[in-house]
C-alpha positions as CSV (number, residue, x, y, z in Angstrom):
1,M,47.1,-28.9,93.7
2,R,44.2,-30.7,94.4
3,P,44.8,-34.3,95.8
4,T,43.5,-37.2,94.0
5,R,41.9,-40.3,94.7
6,S,44.9,-42.5,96.1
7,A,46.8,-44.9,93.7
8,V,47.6,-47.1,96.6
9,P,45.6,-50.5,96.4
10,L,43.3,-51.3,99.0
11,A,45.2,-53.9,100.0
12,A,47.3,-50.9,101.7
13,V,44.2,-49.7,103.3
14,A,43.7,-53.2,104.7
15,V,47.3,-53.5,106.3
16,A,46.4,-50.3,108.3
17,V,43.3,-51.5,109.5
18,A,44.6,-54.7,110.6
19,L,47.6,-52.7,112.4
20,L,44.9,-50.6,114.5
21,V,42.6,-53.7,115.1
22,S,45.0,-55.5,116.5
23,G,46.7,-52.5,118.1
24,C,43.8,-51.4,120.7
25,G,47.0,-50.8,123.0
26,G,48.5,-53.9,121.8
27,G,51.8,-54.9,119.8
28,D,55.6,-54.9,119.6
29,D,57.9,-51.9,121.0
30,G,60.1,-50.3,118.0
31,D,59.2,-46.8,116.0
32,G,58.4,-48.8,113.1
33,K,57.5,-47.3,109.5
34,S,54.6,-45.5,108.0
35,G,51.7,-47.0,106.6
36,T,50.7,-44.1,104.8
37,I,48.3,-43.9,102.1
38,D,48.7,-41.7,99.3
39,G,46.6,-38.1,98.5
40,A,47.1,-35.7,101.6
41,E,48.9,-32.5,100.2
42,D,51.2,-30.5,103.0
43,A,49.5,-27.2,103.2
44,G,50.9,-25.4,106.2
45,K,51.2,-26.3,110.1
46,K,49.8,-24.8,113.4
47,S,51.6,-25.1,116.7
48,P,50.6,-28.6,118.4
49,S,48.5,-28.5,121.1
50,A,49.2,-28.2,124.5
51,E,45.7,-28.0,126.6
52,S,43.1,-30.8,127.3
53,T,39.4,-30.0,126.3
54,S,36.8,-33.1,126.2
55,P,34.1,-32.8,123.6
56,G,30.3,-32.5,124.7
57,N,27.0,-32.9,123.0
58,G,25.9,-29.3,120.9
59,D,25.3,-28.0,117.7
60,A,27.5,-25.4,117.5
61,P,29.4,-25.0,113.8
62,G,33.1,-25.6,113.5
63,D,33.5,-26.2,116.8
64,F,35.0,-29.5,117.7
65,R,34.0,-30.1,121.3
66,T,30.2,-30.3,120.1
67,S,28.9,-33.3,118.4
68,D,25.5,-34.8,117.8
69,I,26.9,-38.2,117.3
70,E,26.4,-40.6,120.0
71,L,28.5,-42.7,121.3
72,P,28.5,-46.1,123.9
73,D,28.9,-45.0,127.5
74,D,31.5,-46.8,128.2
75,L,33.5,-45.4,125.3
76,E,35.1,-41.8,125.4
77,L,36.6,-39.7,122.8
78,V,38.8,-37.1,124.5
79,F,40.5,-34.4,122.2
80,D,43.0,-32.9,123.7
81,W,43.0,-30.0,120.6
82,D,43.4,-26.3,120.7
83,Q,40.2,-24.1,118.8
84,P,41.9,-22.5,116.0
85,S,40.8,-19.3,115.4
86,D,40.5,-19.1,111.8
87,P,37.0,-20.2,111.0
88,D,37.8,-22.5,108.2
89,K,40.8,-24.4,110.3
90,A,37.9,-24.9,113.2
91,A,35.6,-26.3,110.7
92,A,38.3,-28.8,108.8
93,L,39.1,-29.7,112.7
94,D,36.0,-30.0,113.5
95,G,35.1,-32.4,110.6
96,A,38.1,-34.1,111.6
97,A,36.6,-35.1,114.8
98,D,33.3,-36.1,114.0
99,Y,35.0,-38.5,111.4
100,M,36.8,-39.8,114.3
101,R,33.4,-40.4,116.2
102,A,31.4,-41.4,112.9
103,Q,34.4,-44.4,112.8
104,M,33.6,-45.4,116.3
105,H,29.6,-45.3,115.8
106,A,29.7,-47.2,113.3
107,V,31.6,-49.6,114.9
108,A,29.9,-49.9,117.8
109,E,26.8,-50.5,115.4
110,Q,28.7,-53.1,113.5
111,D,27.8,-51.7,110.1
112,P,30.0,-50.2,107.5
113,K,27.7,-48.7,105.8
114,D,26.2,-46.8,109.0
115,P,24.3,-43.3,107.5
116,V,26.3,-41.6,110.4
117,L,29.3,-42.4,108.6
118,A,28.5,-41.9,105.3
119,K,27.6,-38.4,106.1
120,H,31.2,-37.5,107.3
121,V,33.4,-39.4,104.3
122,V,33.7,-38.6,100.6
123,P,32.8,-41.0,98.6
124,L,34.9,-43.4,97.1
125,Q,38.2,-41.9,98.7
126,T,40.7,-43.6,101.1
127,A,38.8,-42.2,104.5
128,Q,35.9,-44.1,103.4
129,E,37.8,-47.3,102.4
130,Y,39.7,-47.4,105.7
131,A,36.8,-46.6,108.1
132,A,34.9,-49.3,106.3
133,L,37.6,-52.1,106.4
134,L,38.3,-50.7,110.0
135,V,34.4,-51.5,110.8
136,K,34.3,-55.2,109.0
137,A,37.7,-56.2,110.7
138,H,35.9,-56.0,114.2
139,V,32.9,-57.7,113.1
140,K,34.6,-60.4,111.8
141,D,36.8,-60.4,115.3
142,G,33.5,-60.3,116.6
143,V,34.7,-57.4,118.9
144,T,33.2,-53.8,119.6
145,V,35.6,-51.0,121.2
146,T,35.8,-49.5,124.9
147,G,37.8,-47.0,127.0
148,Q,39.2,-43.7,126.0
149,D,40.8,-42.7,122.6
150,R,42.7,-39.6,122.6
151,Y,43.9,-37.2,120.2
152,Y,46.5,-34.3,120.4
153,R,49.3,-32.5,119.0
154,E,46.9,-31.7,116.4
155,E,48.4,-29.5,113.1
156,V,45.9,-27.9,110.6
157,G,46.8,-26.9,107.1
158,D,45.9,-24.0,105.5
159,V,42.6,-24.1,103.2
160,T,42.8,-24.7,99.4
161,D,41.3,-22.9,96.8
162,E,39.5,-25.7,96.1
163,N,38.4,-25.9,99.8
164,L,41.1,-28.9,101.3
165,A,43.2,-28.4,104.0
166,E,44.9,-31.3,105.8
167,V,44.4,-32.2,109.5
168,S,47.0,-34.5,111.3
169,F,47.0,-35.2,114.8
170,C,48.8,-37.5,117.3
171,V,46.8,-40.8,118.8
172,D,47.0,-42.4,122.4
173,Q,45.2,-46.2,122.7
174,S,47.3,-47.0,125.9
175,D,43.4,-46.9,127.8
176,F,41.3,-47.9,124.6
177,F,40.6,-51.7,124.1
178,A,38.5,-54.0,122.3
179,K,35.7,-55.7,123.8
180,K,33.7,-59.3,122.9
181,I,30.3,-58.5,121.8
182,K,29.3,-62.1,122.9
183,N,30.4,-62.1,126.2
184,G,31.3,-58.5,127.2
185,K,34.9,-59.6,128.0
186,V,37.5,-56.4,127.6
187,L,41.1,-57.7,126.0
188,R,42.9,-55.2,128.0
189,T,46.4,-54.9,126.6
190,E,49.7,-52.9,128.1
191,E,50.8,-49.8,126.9
192,N,53.8,-50.5,124.1
193,A,54.8,-48.7,121.2
194,S,51.8,-49.6,119.3
195,S,49.8,-47.2,121.8
196,Y,50.8,-44.4,119.8
197,M,50.0,-43.7,116.5
198,R,49.6,-40.3,113.9
199,F,46.5,-39.8,111.5
200,T,46.6,-37.8,108.7
201,M,43.9,-36.6,106.2
202,V,42.7,-34.1,104.2
203,M,39.5,-32.5,104.6
204,E,37.0,-31.5,102.0
205,K,34.5,-28.7,101.9
206,E,31.3,-29.9,100.9
207,K,29.7,-27.0,98.9
208,E,25.9,-28.0,99.4
209,S,26.1,-27.8,103.3
210,A,29.7,-26.4,104.3
211,L,30.1,-29.8,106.3
212,W,34.1,-30.7,106.2
213,K,34.2,-34.4,105.2
214,A,37.1,-37.0,105.2
215,R,38.7,-37.5,102.4
216,T,42.0,-39.1,102.5
217,F,44.4,-41.0,105.1
218,Q,47.3,-41.6,106.1
219,Y,48.6,-43.7,109.2
220,K,51.9,-43.9,111.4
221,P,51.8,-46.7,113.3
222,K,54.4,-46.7,116.6
223,A,54.9,-43.3,116.4
224,V,56.6,-43.2,119.4
225,K,58.8,-40.1,118.7
226,Q,56.2,-37.8,117.6
227,C,53.8,-38.7,120.0
228,K,55.3,-40.0,123.5
229,G,56.8,-37.2,126.2
């Protein structure tokens, strides 16, 4: 089945954003309930990754370890993922990685309409709505981000006839913090349950360019059972 535009109101996206922005490593202990956004179809899974690989710069197609998206020197996105042998899955995973990079680029630029971000989202879908609200929340609070955001335990679903694929992964933000733009002060927090999240998105292959863009977004906060240990 082809995922349709989410029927969940924009307020649900705002809730997920609020939780993430207030998190950045902070929050209360506990498992929490999913702050999900509808639209992701489960299309098969792959085994979680156990090997670490950090992204670099380059232009190799379908490889999450390479990207031409430049981020601030004090911000590191670490993708502890395995490179899929299937080229379509590899391209979908590559698109998911660049979606995360593009989010951080937009936050650093303080621009919810950042052209880099726009390149990696399907217009008028929840992945775009979430990213735009995330950036706006940082702008409103006068903060950007710094530290290390780590992504791991990835799963890539089978590619559908409509050129869609589900990608999900854990996020560890125990070393990821907000930073005041005005004075550069880093708002450090201790590691806790809110440091761990599970993201799920549907990636869509663009016919014209073969670029995989983020279409829908799901967010599970305090995903300790799935993501820690």
